[in-house]
C-alpha positions in Angstrom: 0.0 0.0 0.0 1.2 3.5 -0.7 2.2 6.1 1.8 1.5 9.9 1.5 4.5 10.4 -0.7 4.5 7.2 -2.6 2.3 5.8 -5.3 2.8 2.4 -6.7 1.5 0.5 -9.7 -0.1 -1.9 -7.3 -2.2 1.1 -6.1 -3.2 1.8 -9.6 -4.2 -1.8 -10.1 -6.2 -1.9 -6.8 -8.2 1.2 -7.9 -8.7 -0.2 -11.4 -10.1 -3.4 -9.9 -12.2 -2.1 -7.1 -13.3 1.5 -7.9 -17.1 1.5 -8.1 -17.2 4.8 -9.8 -14.9 3.6 -12.6 -16.9 0.4 -13.1 -20.2 2.3 -13.1 -18.9 4.9 -15.5 -17.6 2.2 -17.9 -20.9 0.3 -17.8 -22.9 3.5 -18.2 -20.8 4.5 -21.2 -21.3 1.1 -22.8 -25.0 1.1 -22.3 -25.2 4.8 -23.5 -23.3 3.9 -26.7 -25.7 1.0 -27.4 -28.8 3.2 -27.0 -27.2 6.1 -28.9 -26.6 3.8 -31.9 -30.2 2.4 -31.6 -31.7 5.9 -31.4 -29.6 7.4 -34.2 -32.3 6.7 -36.8 -34.6 9.0 -34.8 -31.9 11.7 -34.5 -31.9 11.2 -30.7 -29.4 10.4 -28.1 -30.2 8.1 -25.2 -30.3 11.2 -22.9 -32.7 13.0 -25.2 -34.9 9.9 -25.3 -35.0 9.8 -21.5 -35.7 13.6 -21.3 -38.5 13.3 -23.8 -39.9 10.3 -22.0 -39.9 12.2 -18.7 -42.3 14.6 -20.3 -44.8 11.9 -21.3 -47.3 12.7 -18.5 -50.8 14.0 -18.2 -49.8 17.5 -17.0 -46.9 19.8 -18.0 -43.8 19.0 -16.0 -41.9 21.6 -14.0 -38.2 22.1 -14.7 -37.5 21.2 -11.1 -39.3 17.8 -11.3 -37.6 16.8 -14.6 -34.2 17.9 -13.3 -34.7 15.8 -10.2 -35.9 12.7 -12.1 -32.9 12.9 -14.5 -30.4 13.8 -11.8 -29.4 17.0 -13.6 -28.9 20.5 -12.5 -31.2 23.1 -14.1 -28.5 24.7 -16.1 -27.7 21.3 -17.8 -31.4 20.6 -18.3 -31.9 24.0 -19.9 -29.1 23.3 -22.4 -30.4 19.8 -23.1 -33.9 21.2 -23.8 -32.8 23.8 -26.5 -32.1 21.4 -29.4 -35.3 19.4 -28.7 -37.3 22.6 -28.5 -35.8 23.8 -31.8 -36.8 20.5 -33.4 -40.4 21.1 -32.2 -40.4 18.0 -30.0 -41.2 19.9 -26.8 -42.4 23.2 -25.7 -41.3 25.4 -22.8 -43.9 27.8 -21.4 -44.2 30.1 -18.4 -45.8 28.5 -15.4 -49.1 30.3 -14.9 -48.8 29.8 -11.1 -45.2 31.2 -10.9 -44.0 33.4 -13.7 -40.4 32.7 -12.8 -40.8 29.0 -13.4 -41.2 27.1 -16.7 -43.3 24.1 -17.7 -42.3 21.5 -20.2 -44.7 19.7 -22.5 -44.2 17.1 -25.3 -45.5 18.3 -28.7 -47.4 16.0 -31.0 -44.2 15.6 -33.0 -42.3 14.7 -29.8 -45.0 12.1 -29.0 -44.6 10.6 -32.5 -40.9 10.4 -32.2 -41.2 8.7 -28.8 -43.8 6.3 -30.1 -41.5 5.3 -32.9 -38.4 5.0 -30.6 -40.1 3.0 -27.8 -40.1 -0.4 -29.6 -36.4 0.1 -30.2 -35.8 0.9 -26.5 -37.8 -2.2 -25.6 -35.8 -4.4 -27.9 -32.5 -3.1 -26.6 -33.6 -3.5 -23.0 -34.8 -7.0 -23.6 -31.3 -7.9 -25.0 -29.6 -6.4 -22.0 -32.0 -8.0 -19.6 -31.4 -11.4 -21.2 -27.7 -11.1 -20.4 -28.5 -11.0 -16.6 -31.7 -13.0 -16.4 -34.9 -11.7 -14.7 -33.5 -12.1 -11.1 -30.2 -10.6 -12.0 -31.5 -7.5 -13.8 -34.1 -6.9 -11.1 -31.3 -7.0 -8.5 -29.1 -4.7 -10.6 -31.9 -2.1 -10.9 -32.5 -2.3 -7.2 -28.8 -1.9 -6.4 -28.5 1.1 -8.8 -31.5 2.6 -7.2 -29.9 2.2 -3.8 -26.8 4.0 -5.0 -28.8 6.8 -6.6 
């Protein structure tokens, strides 16, 4: 083990082999690449799909609720909304209850893109789920929820 002034290759190997952050990031990147490729035909990234899907609700969503669901800060969410709004997939309106707040709504075009992309999402998830089996993927989702 290293001391305060010494760092060994064994330390590097230990971090490589045990670091949860590293392993989660690697897995997240691999899954993100898979879904990015699957959603390319819809001109969406996996993050945009999740963002649009978070707006598929009966009432307009608040920025705060969407940011919380997606674990984003509001500045990042605002930047992510702009290209989708320009494409006409969502609308951003002033909250009538609080003029300082904004409400987010899927447009009919946004709903159509999501409806077309959902079967692709289902297919990709089924393939990933099959890798783990039902019990394994259920546990994985639970464990990830615990970490989040």
